[in-house]
C-alpha atoms as one frame of an Amber mdcrd trajectory, in Angstrom:
protein
 193.170  77.015  77.394 191.391  76.869  74.071 187.910  78.117  73.219 186.222
  74.728  73.694 187.508  74.393  77.236 186.406  77.943  78.008 182.933  77.191
  76.614 182.733  74.044  78.740 183.575  75.959  81.928 181.114  78.720  81.054
 178.348  76.188  80.396 179.063  74.378  83.662 179.082  77.650  85.599 175.830
  78.849  84.000 174.133  75.498  84.665 175.116  75.545  88.329 173.983  79.160
  88.786 170.635  78.546  87.075 170.026  75.376  89.113 170.692  77.277  92.357
 168.382  80.120  91.308 165.628  77.660  90.369 165.979  75.805  93.683 165.871
  79.102  95.606 162.707  80.164  93.740 160.972  76.852  94.470 161.821  77.183
  98.172 160.558  80.788  98.142 157.229  79.742  96.596 156.840  76.877  99.066
 157.566  79.086 102.086 155.246  81.895 100.985 152.396  79.435 100.471 153.135
  77.753 103.808 153.033  81.135 105.626 149.705  81.942 103.991 150.970  84.953
 102.058 149.808  83.573  98.711 147.437  80.831  97.626 148.869  79.569  94.374
 145.959  77.187  93.790 143.578  80.154  93.556 145.989  82.006  91.296 146.295
  78.911  89.104 142.519  78.885  88.610 142.739  82.210  86.767 143.566  80.328
  83.582 140.425  78.212  83.913 138.018  80.925  85.072 138.813  84.018  83.024
 135.368  85.360  82.203 134.709  89.097  82.409 132.114  88.588  85.163 134.295
  86.310  87.294 134.879  87.182  90.932 138.330  88.755  91.524 140.936  86.644
  93.313 142.256  89.477  95.506 139.478  91.710  96.784 141.640  93.807  99.111
 143.269  97.094  98.170 146.685  96.228  96.713 148.400  99.362  98.088 146.792
 100.319 101.434 149.807 102.395 102.569 149.276 104.872  99.700 145.652 105.287
 100.720 146.663 106.124 104.313 149.273 108.689 103.190 146.701 110.581 101.097
 144.397 111.215 104.073
C-alpha cells in the first residue's frame, strides 16, 4: 500500500464521516423546529434586524434553574 492509496482511503473515509455528520445535523435542526423548541426563521431575521433598539428574540430567562437554586 503506497501513500497515494492511503490518501485515497483517508479522503473517502473523511468524506463519508462528514456527510453523515451533516445529515445528522440537518435532521436535528428539522426535528427541533418541528417540536417547537426553536424557531429558526426568527433567528435568521437577526441578520436583517440588528439595530440596538430592536426587540430581543428570546425574552425568557435563559437559565431559570440557576435562579431557582439561588432562592
